C-alpha positions in Angstrom: -8.6 -4.3 -28.1 -6.2 -6.9 -26.2 -6.5 -10.8 -26.5 -6.8 -12.1 -23.0 -3.3 -14.5 -23.9 -1.5 -11.3 -22.9 -2.7 -11.4 -19.3 -0.7 -13.3 -17.1 -1.6 -15.1 -13.7 0.8 -16.5 -11.3 0.1 -18.4 -8.3 2.3 -18.6 -5.1 3.5 -22.1 -4.8 5.8 -21.5 -1.6 6.1 -18.8 1.3 9.2 -17.9 3.4 9.2 -15.2 5.7 6.0 -13.6 4.1 7.2 -13.6 0.6 5.8 -15.8 -2.0 7.6 -17.5 -5.0 5.1 -17.6 -7.6 4.6 -20.0 -10.6 2.9 -18.9 -13.9 -0.5 -20.4 -14.5 -0.4 -20.8 -18.5 0.8 -24.2 -19.5 -2.4 -26.0 -20.3 -5.0 -22.9 -19.5 -7.5 -22.4 -22.0 -9.8 -19.6 -20.3 -10.0 -17.0 -17.0 -12.7 -15.1 -16.1 -12.8 -12.4 -13.8 -15.5 -11.8 -11.3 -15.7 -8.5 -9.1 -18.9 -10.0 -6.8 -20.1 -6.7 -5.9 -22.1 -6.1 -2.9 -24.6 -3.0 -3.5 -26.9 -1.1 -1.4 -29.7 0.5 -3.2 -31.5 3.4 -1.9 -34.8 5.3 -3.1 -35.2 8.7 -2.0 -38.4 11.0 -2.9 -36.4 13.6 -4.7 -35.6 10.9 -7.4 -39.0 10.2 -8.1 -38.7 6.3 -7.9 -35.6 6.0 -9.2 -32.7 4.3 -7.3 -29.5 5.5 -6.1 -26.6 2.6 -6.0 -23.4 2.7 -3.4 -21.1 -0.1 -3.8 -20.3 -1.6 -0.1 -18.3 -4.7 -0.5 -16.7 -7.1 -3.1 -15.2 -10.6 -3.3 -13.4 -10.9 -6.3 -12.5 -14.3 -8.0 -10.9 -15.4 -10.7 -12.1 -18.7 -12.5 -9.5 -20.7 -14.4 -10.2 -23.5 -17.0 -8.3 -25.7 -18.9 -6.4 -29.2 -19.6 -4.5 -31.0 -16.9 -0.4 -30.9 -17.5 1.2 -32.8 -14.9 4.8 -31.6 -14.6 3.5 -28.0 -14.5 4.6 -26.5 -11.4 1.3 -24.1 -10.9 -1.1 -27.0 -11.7 0.7 -29.6 -9.8 0.7 -27.3 -6.6 -3.1 -26.6 -7.3 -3.8 -30.1 -7.8 -2.0 -31.2 -4.9 -4.5 -29.5 -2.6 -7.5 -30.8 -4.4 -8.5 -32.7 -1.1 -7.3 -30.3 1.4 -9.3 -27.6 3.4 -8.8 -24.6 5.6 -5.3 -23.1 5.5 -3.9 -25.8 3.3 -6.1 -24.1 0.5 -4.2 -20.6 1.1 -2.0 -19.0 -1.4 -1.4 -15.5 -3.0 -2.0 -14.6 -6.7 -0.5 -12.1 -8.8 -2.0 -10.7 -12.4 -0.6 -8.8 -14.9 -3.2 -7.1 -16.7 -4.3 -4.0 -18.4 -1.0 -2.3 -17.1 -1.3 -3.4 -13.5 0.0 -6.0 -11.3 -2.4 -7.0 -8.8 -1.6 -9.3 -5.9 -3.8 -10.4 -3.4 -3.7 -13.3 -0.5 -6.3 -16.1 -1.9 -8.0 -19.2 -1.1 -8.3 -21.7 -4.0 -11.4 -23.6 -4.7 -13.3 -25.8 -6.7 -10.2 -27.5 -8.0 -10.6 -30.2 -10.7 -7.6 -32.0 -11.8 -9.1 -35.0 -13.8 -12.5 -35.8 -15.9 -13.7 -34.8 -19.2 -14.7 -37.2 -21.8 -13.0 -40.6 -22.8 -10.8 -39.0 -25.4 -10.1 -35.8 -23.9 -6.9 -34.8 -21.9 -7.9 -34.6 -18.4 -9.7 -31.6 -17.1 -8.5 -28.9 -15.2 -9.6 -25.8 -13.4 -10.3 -23.8 -10.1 -11.5 -20.7 -8.5 -9.0 -18.3 -7.2 -10.8 -16.2 -4.7 -9.3 -13.1 -3.3 -8.9 -12.7 0.9 -8.9 -9.2 1.6 -8.1 -5.8 -0.8 -5.8 -6.6 -3.5 -2.6 -4.7 -3.9 -2.5 -2.8 -7.3 0.6 -1.0 -9.0 1.6 0.0 -12.4 3.1 -2.6 -14.2 
């Protein structure tokens, strides 16, 4: 069993000529949850006597990040700077190292939270990194 802290998330903070420069998203980050968001079709054939056959026909992966705001952290500052922007200004790239693989994909950053919480708490931080297209998976 591996603890979640061994995984590494990096967000593309600048792009030049199609190549991204990444900053690790770790400082202040308390949680991350990956969701495959699969689209499935179910087929009920006579031969299966009422039981379904399933086919996965699509996927919209996303990574939900939660934590505490750390001003001065390059990855958090980049994401927080997009909070009130729309369209292409929310585009980036994500690189995830987990389970012996490196997963990279263009992405859109949504659901950005860069402040808020209880009176005596450090400001909340969070976002949802939504994959744009099919990710590239290589061995770490």
